[in-house]
N, C-alpha and C positions, 0 to 999 in steps of 0.2 A: 504494500500500500504506500509506503514512504517513497519508493522508487517511482511509481506511476503517478503519485499525487492524488489518487482517488481514495475515498473513504474506505475503511476496512469492510463495512457492510456492503458497499458496492462491489468490491472484489469478491466477497463471499457469494453474492447472488450470481455473478457472472460465472464463477468457477462451478457453482452448483448445477448449472444447466448446460455445461459444455463437456464434450467427449473428445478423446484423442485416439487415433489409430496407431498402433505399434506393431512391431514384428510378432508380438505375443498375443495380439488381439486388441479389441477396442475397450478402453477403460474410461471411466468418469475422470475428469480432470482433477477433482478433489481427492482422488485415490493417491495422487503423488504428493499431497501435502500432509504434513504431520497432523494427526488427530490426538496427539498426546499432550497432557498437561501434568504439572507437578503439584501435589498437595503440600500442605504446610510441613508435613513430616518427611518430605522428600520422596515420597512414593509416586511413581509414574502412574497416571490414570488416563483412561480414554475419555475424549469429549462425549462419547456416546453415553458414558456413565452419568455425566453431568446432565445431558439431555433427558435421561431416564428419571433422574431425581426431580427435575423441574416439571416434566410431564406428569409424574405421579403426584407431585404436590398440587398441581393445578387440577388434576382429576379428582382429588380428594377434598378440595377446598369447598367451603360453603358458598354456593353460587349466589346467595343473597348478599354475601360480603366477600367478594373475590380478594385474593392475596394481592397486596401492593408490591411494587417493584422492590421496595425496601425490605419487605417480609421475605420475598424470594431470595434476595441477597443474603439475608440472615439464615435462611434454610441451607444455602450452600456453605456459608462460613461455618455453621455448626457441624457440617460434615467434614470440615477440615480444609476447605478450599479458601484460598486467598482471592477475593473478588475485587477487581479494579473497576471503578465507576468512572466513565468518561462522559463529558458534557460538551455541548457547543460553547465556544468561547466568544462568539459574536452573534449579533442579530442577523439572521439570514437575509433580511431585507436591506441590510447595509453592506453586504459583502458580494463582490463579483466572483463567481466561480465557487470553489469548494469552501464550505464553512469550516474554519479551523476547529478541531476538537482535541481534547487532551484529558488525561486522567486527573480527576480532581479529588478522588478519595479511594483508599484501599481498605476493605473490610476483612478482618480475620476473626477467628473464634473469640479472641479476647478483646476485640474492639467493637463488638455489637452494642448498639445503643437504642435500637428499636424497642420501645416499651411493650409492643405487642408480642415480641418474641423472647422477652426476658421473664424469668421467674420473679414473682413478687417476694418470695421467701428467701431466695438464694442470690448471692453476689455473683457477678460475672467478672472474675478477676483475670487480669493479664499479669504474669509473673516473669521477672528477669532474674537469672542466676548467673553471677559473675564469679569465676574461679581464679583465685590468686593465692597468696599466702593464707588468706582467710576466705571463707565462702561468703559472698555478698549476695543478698536476696532483696528484691524490692517488688512490690505488687500494687496494682491500682484497679479501680473499678470506674470506668468512664461514665457509667450511668449515674453514679452517686458523687463522683469527685474524690473518693477516698484514695489516699496514697500513703503507703507504708514502706519502711526499709528496716533491715536488720543485718547484723553480722553473725556468722557462725564460726567460732574458733575452737581451739582445743582438740581433744580426741574425738573420734567417731563423727567427723563432720558430715560425711555422706548420710549416716543414719539420722542425724539430727536435721539435716536438710529435708529428707523424706518425711520426717515427722511434721516439719513445718508445712510442707506442701500438702500433706494429708489434711492438716488443720485448716488451711485457707482454701483448699480445693479449687485451684485456678482452672480456667478453661483452655489456657494457652501458656506455654513456657517458651521464652527465648533465652539463649545461653551463648557463651563464647567458646564452648567446647563442642566438638563433633562427637558422633556416636563412638568413634574409635577411642576417644580419650575419656569418655564418661558413659560407658555402656549401661551401667546400672541406672543412670538417670533416664536414658532413653527407654530402657526396659520398663521402668516404672510408668512412664507416660504411655507406652504402648499397651500396657495391661490395665490402664485406667480409662474406663469408658468416657468418651467425650473430651479427652485431654489431648492436645496437640503440642508438638515441640519442634523447634527449629534452631539452627545455629546461624547467628547473624554476622559472624566474622567474615570480613571481605565484602560485606554488603552495606555496613554502616560505619560511620565515623562517630565515635562517642568517647566521653570521659571514661576512664578505666574503673568503672564501678557499676553496680546493678542499677542504681537510680539513673546514672548517665546513659546506660544502655537502653533503659526503658523509655526515657524521654526522647532519645534519638529515634527509637523505633516508632513512637507515636508521631513524631514530626515527619518521619519519612512516609 
């Protein structure tokens, strides 16, 4: 889309209706484009899976009160997908040619703020875990404005960190270590229903602390 100057939705419609003849037969043009995405935990998933989630959600919705776009975004984020929301950046009546669009917001499991999709009884915490000499942890709930931070030092830091995570029950964890360096943390997330984890090193520039990492992630 960037090379042609056309909007991604225009490219998608064109590709969806075109076929190409090869030495191996006739194929839909979209066959040659990637249909894979990556969830927050790094697992590769098919776009068909996303389409199935959306189709099922719409089929099961109350037709007297259809799901809003925000609620559909929340459904995907709660499944572990990072959803980018793009909007037009100018009034179409004032622009010649293609109206510029860009990503204005990214929604992840820990950044959901739609009241319709949040539990009235439970917090929706996003937690940051920074490993150095001490284990640094910070967590926040965007729907309430709560922001907390703590240091975990001494012996049995990993066990005490897990105890803290169990207590606050975050929906999403970001950290500066990969699975290879902290397999026990990723295993905990994998075996906790509705909890997603990702390493932000290389993607974010932040102060070397959990609060710094958390704030940089939210600004990003």
